[in-house]
N, C-alpha and C positions, 0 to 999 in steps of 0.2 A: 866264374872266378874273377877276382880283382886283378887288374894289371898292376902288379907290384912295382914294375919298373918306373911308374910315375908317382908312387906314393911312399918311397923309401924315406927314412928320416935320418939324415946324416947327423952326427954328433955336433957339428958346428955349421951354422948357417947365418949369413949376414943379411940383414934386411928382411922385409916381409916379402911374401910372394903369393901369387894366385895360381894354383895348380889345377890342371884338368885331369880328372881320374876316369880312366876307361874301364868299363865292365864288359869284357868281351861277350859274355852270354849272361844277360840279366834274367831276372825272374819273368820278364816279358818274353824271353826266348830269343831276343835280338840284342845287338850291342847297344849300350847306352853309356852316357858319361855324365859327370857332375863336376862342379867347380868347388874348390876349397881354398879359402883365404887363410894363410898362416902368418901370424904376426912376427914382427922382429923379435928375435930371441928364441923362436920355436926351434927345438932341437938342442939348444944349449942348456935348457932348464928341464928339470925332471917333473915339474908340477903339471897338473892337468889344467885345461882352459875351459871356461864356459863356452857354449856353442849356440849360435844363432842360425836357424834355417830360414833362408830368404827366398821368396817366391815371386815369380811373375808369370811365366808360361814356359818359355824356353830357358834352359840353364844359362845361356850367354847374355840374356838381356840386362840383368843388373850390372854385369861387368863392362857393358858398353859405354859409349860416350855420346849417347843420343842427346839432342836438344842443347848441344854445347856444354854438357855437364863434364866435370872433371873425372868422373868414374868412381866406382865403388872403392877400389883399392886406395885411391888418393884420399877419399873421405875417411876411411878407417885409419890409414897411416897418420893423418893429421890429428884425429881425435885421440888416438892412443898415444901419439907422441906428445900431445899437450897435457896428458894425464886426465882428460875429460872422462874417459872410460878406461877400464882395465883391458889388457890384451885379451882377445878372444879368437876363437875359430869361427869362421862364417862359411856355411855350406850352401851351394847353389844347385838345388835339384831342378830337373826339367821334366815336363810331362807332355810336351808336344810331339806329334808324329813327325817324321822327317819332312813331310810336305809343308808343315806349319799351317795347314788349312783349317785345323780344328783347335779348340781351346785346350790349353795345357793345364789341367787340374788333376789333383791326386785322387781320381775316381776310376774304378774299374769299368771299362766299356762293356756294353751289352751288344754293340754292333760289330761289324767286321773290321777289327783292328788290323788284321794281317794285310788287308787290301791297302791300308795306309802306311804299311811298313812299321807298324807298332806292335808286331807280334801278337800276343794274346790280349793285349790291352789292359793288363792288370796294373794300372798306374798307382793305385793306393798301396798295393803290395810292393811296388817298386820303391815308393818313398821309404817304407820301413826296411827295405833292402839297403838303401843308401844310409839310413840312420844306423843300422847295425854295422855296416862297414866302417862308418866314421868312428863309432865307439870302439870297434875292434882295432883299427889301424892307426888312429890318430890319438894324440894325448888330450882327450877331452874328459871333463867330469861327467858322470852319469847321474841322472836324477832330475826331477821336474824343476827344482830350484835352479839348476845349471843349464836348462834347455829352454830356448825361446824360439818363437815363430814371428815372422813379419812378412809383409808383401804389399804389392801395389796392383790395383785393378783386379783381375782374376787371381792374382797372387794374394791379394787381400782376402778374397773368398777362401783360397786354399789355406791360409794361415788360421783363419777363424774356424773353418770346418774341422781341421785337424785338432785345433785346441779344444773345441767344445765336445768333440767326439771322444777325445783321449785326454781328459783333464788330469789323469794320473801320471802323464808323461811330460807335460809342459807347464811352466809356471807363469810365463809372460808372453802375451800375444798382441802383436800390432797389426794394423791394416790401414793403408791409405786409399781412400776412394774405392773401396771394394765393390766388386760387381756381385752383390749379394742377391739371393733369391727372395722372392716375395712369399708370404705364407700361402701354401697350397698352389703356388705358381700363378697366382692371379694378381695382376698389376692393378691396384685399386684406382689408379689415375686414368685408366682407359674407360671411356663412356660406354654404356650408361651406368653400369654398376661394377665395373672391373672386368677385364678380359685377360686371356692368356698372355704371359710375359713374352714379349718379342725376343728379348735377349737369350733366354734359356730355351725357348722353342724356336731355335734357328738352326741353320745348316752348320754353324761352327760348333754346336754342341750335339748335333744329331747322333753321331756314332756312340756317344756316351750313354744315351737314354733310349735310342730308337733302333729297332731291328726290323725284320720282315713282318712282324706282327704289329708294328706301330710304336708309338711313344709309351714308355712304361712310367706312369705317374708315381707308382709306389717307389720306384728307384729314385726318382727325382726328390721325393719327400725324404727319403733316407739320406740323401745328399745335402739336405737343407739344414744349415746351422740352426735355424729357428726350431726345427723339429727336435734336435738334440738338446737344445736349451730347455725344452719342456720336461726332459728326463732329469730331474734334479732332486731326487730323493736320496736318503742315506749317505753313504760315503761319497758317491758320485756328486751329490749336491754340495757337500762340504768342500770337495776339491774344486768345483766350479766357482764357488763363492770365495775361495782363497786365491784364485788366479788374478792376475792383473792384466786387463785388456787396455789397449791404447788404440782406439778406433776413431778415425776422423776422416773428413771428406773434403773435396774441392769446394770452392766458395759458393757456387750456385748449381742448381740442377742443369742449367743450360750448358755448363762446361764440365760436368762431372756426374757423380752418382749420389748427390746429397740425399735425395728421398730414400733411397735404399739404405743408406747408412743410418739415417734417423730411425727407420723402421727396425734395423738390427739393434740399435741402442735401446729401443723400447723393449725388445725381447731380452736383452742383457739385464736391463733394469728389473723386469718381471721375474727373472731368475735369481735376482739378488746379487748379480755380478758387478764388479767395480770396473768402470771405464774412466781412465785418466782424463778424458776429454769430454765428459758428459756435459759440463757447463760451457764448453767452448768447442762444439762439434765440427767446426770448419777450421782448416789449417790457416787460412787467410781469406779475406773477402776477395782477393785477387787470385787465389789458388785455382789451378786448372788441372785437368786430368793429363798430366805430362810428367816427363822425367825430372825436370827442374824441381817441381814441387814434391815429387816422390822422394828425391834426395833430401829436400828440406824436412819432410816428415821423418825420414830415417835418422837424420841427425838428432832430432828430438827424442825419438823412441829408443835409440841406442843408449841414451842416458837413463831412460826408464827401465830398460832391460837390465842394464848394469846395476841399478839399484836393487832389483830382485836377486841378481847373482850375488851381490854383496850381503844383503840383509835377510834374504829368504822371504818366505810367504807367511802372512798372518792367517790364522784360522778363522 
């Protein structure tokens, strides 16, 4: 059940706020929480708001003030107050175990999640639990035109993974310097002809794909956005091609994930998908894999998500 004491909606509320919503017993079988940004005016108006799901790893990361940043709430307040974007609800799900020793992505673990305090490890199901609760308890509009995804680093992977796997649910997908998978998990840059990707074949991801029998490559490929982009026939293909992707990277491979992002954009292009930044795939030549530049990315993509919220999706 949801802890209603933290999600009630008074008729009058002044100013925006960032609430933390507790789920005493989630689908994981353990307590979890997520953040919700509510704009100024929420509760005084009867309209529904578009919703952005924003990912990193832990639910608190976007709300913090790392690298001297002003913080997510400040950015949203400023852009909404200036009329740059319309008021929206922003949801901060989290997928890390309490130890924070492993990557936080919306994938169901095959390893021993209980040993890490993560219950049954069904983090993909947990995301949809959060999504359902948001749509039931908060004044948000429902439908792909009104639902967007965005993220930084592993959060960029999360947003693109959910977007390409479930194109009927989301219309706008952003990612900054995403930690994307290589096709078949082979890093082509490793001599002599490509070798296993060190990032995804590492201890930080091991419980997701490895159990007592070893690594499960078929599970890894089912988690690979590039695999889902190959499934592009019929209605699913039309939904993918009508989506708006906003994927870009840090300035160089030395300070980010440029190569992975370029490979993902090639897969998007092959699937006939639109990427707002195809002609300019780096945020800046100076951009690095840090929160300062993640915020800069978000300021740009909030405008692009808002355009989809207002104008809808082309076929």
